[in-house]
N, C-alpha and C positions, 0 to 999 in steps of 0.2 A: 502493497498499501504507500509506506514512507518513498519508494524509488517511481511508482505512480504518477505522487504527489511531487516535483522536481522533477520529473517530465516534463511535466506541466506547467509546474511557473514558471522552467527555462521556453516554453512555448512559449506564455504569456508577455516573460519580459522579451523574444526575440521579436515576438507580434504590435507591441507598444512600440518600439526601435527606440534608437538610442536618445532624442531627443526625452521622451516621458518618462526611460529612465532617468535619464542627467535630473527631468527633473522632480521625480522620488526621491532622488538623494537629499535636495535640497532642500525634503525637509525632514528625510529620515537622520539628519546628522546631526541637527542643531535638536529630533526628540531623544536624542543617545544620553542628554545633560541629565533628565530621568534616569536615566536609566545609571548612570555612573553615584547619583545621588543615591538611591533603594542600595546599590548596591555597600555604599562606606555605612551607612541606615547601618545594614547587613552587619556590615565587619563583612564580610566578604574580597574576594577579591575581585579587582573593580574591572580587570579583560583577561579572558586564555587566550591561550595563544591565535587559537582560530579566531574565539572573536576580536582577536586583536587590526590581527589580517583582514577582516571586513572590516570595522571602521574605518582604520584609512583606508580602504577603499573605499568607501561613503561619503568622508572627507573628498576625497578627490574628488571625487566624482562630481558633491553637491559644488565644490571652490569651482569649477571645470564647467557646470549650469550657472554658476551665481554671471561666470564670466562670460558665457554667451547670452545667458539673458539681458544683461547692460550693452554689452557689446546690439542684439539685435538678433546672433544668428540661430536664439529659441526666442519663440512669441506661443506667450499662453494663450 
């Protein structure tokens, strides 16, 4: 079931295109602040190695998305 969910999610990302993927990163990257606050309140490690990689990808995508919005390359 999990493999099917991964394939379906990958298809949705492909179907939406790069523009909407970058726009979603613009939303998800700041939302990580809440994740960090929650982890610290519970005394847990903020990021596992895999989560850190995903966080870096999201931040890079968000920066590219904001730059694309600012330059007019991406429109809402």
